[in-house]
C-alpha positions as CSV (number, residue, x, y, z in Angstrom):
1,M,-17.6,43.7,-43.1
2,I,-16.7,42.8,-40.1
3,P,-13.6,40.2,-39.4
4,W,-14.0,36.2,-38.8
5,R,-11.8,36.6,-36.5
6,V,-13.6,40.0,-34.5
7,I,-16.7,37.2,-34.5
8,F,-15.4,34.4,-33.0
9,R,-14.3,36.5,-29.8
10,R,-17.0,38.4,-29.8
11,L,-20.0,35.1,-29.7
12,L,-18.4,32.0,-30.3
13,A,-15.3,32.0,-27.1
14,P,-17.8,32.7,-24.8
15,L,-19.7,29.8,-26.4
16,A,-16.9,27.4,-26.6
17,L,-15.8,29.0,-23.1
18,A,-19.7,27.3,-21.4
19,V,-19.4,24.1,-23.7
20,S,-16.1,23.9,-21.3
21,L,-17.6,23.8,-18.5
22,A,-19.8,21.8,-18.6
23,V,-17.9,19.5,-20.1
24,L,-15.9,19.8,-16.9
25,C,-18.8,19.9,-14.6
26,A,-20.4,16.6,-16.6
27,P,-19.6,13.9,-14.1
28,A,-21.0,16.1,-11.3
29,C,-24.9,15.0,-11.0
30,K,-28.0,15.3,-8.8
31,S,-30.0,13.1,-6.5
32,S,-33.4,12.2,-6.4
33,A,-32.8,14.9,-3.0
34,G,-31.6,17.5,-4.9
35,Q,-28.3,17.0,-3.6
36,R,-25.5,17.4,-5.6
37,Q,-22.9,14.3,-5.6
38,T,-19.7,13.7,-7.4
39,E,-17.5,10.4,-8.5
40,S,-15.1,10.3,-6.0
41,A,-11.8,11.2,-7.0
42,T,-10.0,9.2,-4.4
43,P,-8.0,5.4,-5.8
44,V,-9.1,2.6,-3.8
45,A,-5.5,1.2,-2.1
46,A,-5.0,-2.4,-3.6
47,P,-4.9,-5.2,-0.4
48,T,-1.3,-5.6,1.3
49,V,-0.9,-8.1,4.0
50,E,2.1,-6.2,6.5
51,I,4.4,-8.6,8.2
52,D,6.8,-7.5,10.7
53,T,9.6,-9.5,11.0
54,G,11.1,-8.1,14.6
55,E,13.8,-6.2,12.3
56,R,11.2,-4.2,9.5
57,K,8.1,-4.6,8.0
58,V,8.1,-6.3,5.1
59,S,4.7,-5.5,2.8
60,F,2.8,-7.2,0.5
61,R,0.2,-6.2,-2.6
62,V,-2.2,-9.1,-3.3
63,E,-5.2,-10.9,-4.3
64,L,-7.7,-12.1,-3.0
65,A,-9.1,-15.6,-3.0
66,R,-12.1,-16.1,-1.0
67,S,-14.8,-17.9,-2.7
68,E,-15.0,-21.7,-3.4
69,P,-13.5,-21.6,-6.9
70,E,-10.9,-18.7,-6.3
71,L,-9.4,-20.5,-3.0
72,E,-9.2,-24.2,-5.8
73,K,-8.0,-22.2,-8.6
74,G,-5.2,-19.7,-6.2
75,L,-1.7,-19.0,-8.6
76,M,-2.1,-21.6,-11.1
77,Y,-1.5,-20.7,-14.3
78,R,0.6,-18.2,-13.6
79,E,3.7,-17.7,-16.1
80,R,5.6,-15.4,-12.9
81,L,4.4,-13.0,-9.4
82,A,6.5,-9.9,-9.0
83,P,9.0,-10.1,-5.9
84,E,6.4,-7.1,-3.6
85,T,2.9,-9.0,-4.9
86,G,1.4,-12.7,-3.7
87,M,-2.2,-13.7,-3.2
88,L,-4.3,-14.3,0.6
89,F,-6.0,-17.5,0.3
90,L,-9.3,-16.4,3.3
91,F,-10.5,-19.3,5.2
92,P,-14.0,-19.1,7.1
93,R,-12.8,-21.1,9.8
94,E,-8.5,-21.9,11.5
95,S,-7.5,-25.5,10.6
96,V,-4.7,-27.3,9.5
97,Q,-4.9,-25.8,5.9
98,T,-3.7,-28.6,3.1
99,F,-2.2,-27.2,-1.1
100,W,-1.0,-28.5,-3.5
101,M,1.1,-27.4,-6.5
102,K,-0.9,-28.9,-9.1
103,N,-0.9,-26.7,-12.4
104,T,1.0,-23.8,-10.7
105,L,4.2,-22.9,-13.6
106,I,6.1,-21.3,-10.6
107,P,7.7,-22.1,-7.3
108,L,5.7,-20.3,-4.5
109,D,6.5,-19.6,-0.4
110,M,3.0,-20.5,1.1
111,I,3.0,-18.7,4.7
112,F,0.4,-20.0,7.4
113,I,-0.7,-17.6,9.5
114,S,-3.1,-18.0,12.4
115,A,-6.2,-16.7,13.9
116,D,-4.8,-14.8,15.6
117,H,-2.1,-12.9,12.8
118,K,0.9,-15.1,13.7
119,I,2.8,-17.1,11.0
120,A,1.7,-20.4,12.1
121,G,4.6,-22.1,9.1
122,I,6.5,-21.9,5.9
123,V,6.7,-24.1,3.4
124,H,9.3,-23.1,1.3
125,D,9.8,-23.2,-2.1
126,A,7.1,-25.9,-2.9
127,E,8.0,-27.3,-6.0
128,P,5.7,-26.7,-9.4
129,Q,3.6,-28.7,-11.2
130,T,3.5,-31.8,-8.2
131,L,0.7,-33.2,-6.6
132,T,2.9,-33.4,-3.0
133,V,0.4,-32.7,0.0
134,R,2.0,-29.0,1.2
135,S,0.9,-27.9,4.9
136,V,2.4,-27.3,8.5
137,A,0.9,-28.3,11.7
138,E,-0.3,-26.1,13.0
139,P,-4.0,-24.5,12.7
140,S,-4.5,-21.7,10.2
141,Q,-7.2,-19.8,8.8
142,Y,-5.3,-17.4,6.4
143,V,-2.4,-18.5,3.7
144,L,-0.4,-16.1,2.1
145,E,1.2,-16.9,-1.4
146,I,4.6,-14.9,-2.5
147,G,7.2,-16.3,-4.9
148,G,9.4,-19.5,-4.4
149,G,12.4,-18.6,-2.0
150,L,11.3,-14.5,-1.1
151,S,10.5,-15.9,2.4
152,A,14.3,-16.5,3.8
153,R,15.5,-14.1,1.7
154,L,12.8,-11.4,3.5
155,G,14.1,-13.4,6.7
156,L,10.0,-13.9,7.0
157,R,10.0,-16.7,10.4
158,A,7.6,-18.7,12.7
159,G,5.7,-16.8,15.3
160,A,6.2,-13.3,13.5
161,T,2.8,-10.6,13.8
162,V,1.1,-9.9,10.5
163,T,-1.5,-7.1,9.8
164,F,-3.6,-7.1,6.5
165,H,-5.0,-3.4,5.1
166,G,-8.4,-2.9,3.0
167,V,-9.2,-7.0,3.5
168,D,-12.6,-7.3,4.4
């Protein structure tokens, strides 16, 4: 009688190997044209905003607000915001933008950015849960909201150049 270990090595081990290879190759498929397609292993980078202060470059990972509901909600109801993150508001055209802090639970800095990607002005430490209108006198097409007080600590100023990465 043949021991079960020998049966496994001779018959089942090759079968197990074939099943393993099939599982590893499962994400790949053939298109109707017969070309092999695979899922992308490259992760999609989060959109970022980079500000050149003249002394250094400061970068923030951002959420984007483009649709009317996203623009209206913004960062309302958030209880915290990591220091290296923010929200970038994308408006269809440049104009004097106005914001308020109704239902916003944390203080924010609002960085108003012109169509030519320069900081037009900054509202520092906007008080949470107020209806006070906040804006700057210069037109802007984009507004970056970050944690309150952060722009002063980082030395962000009007006129600084802003670059978007991963933003359509």
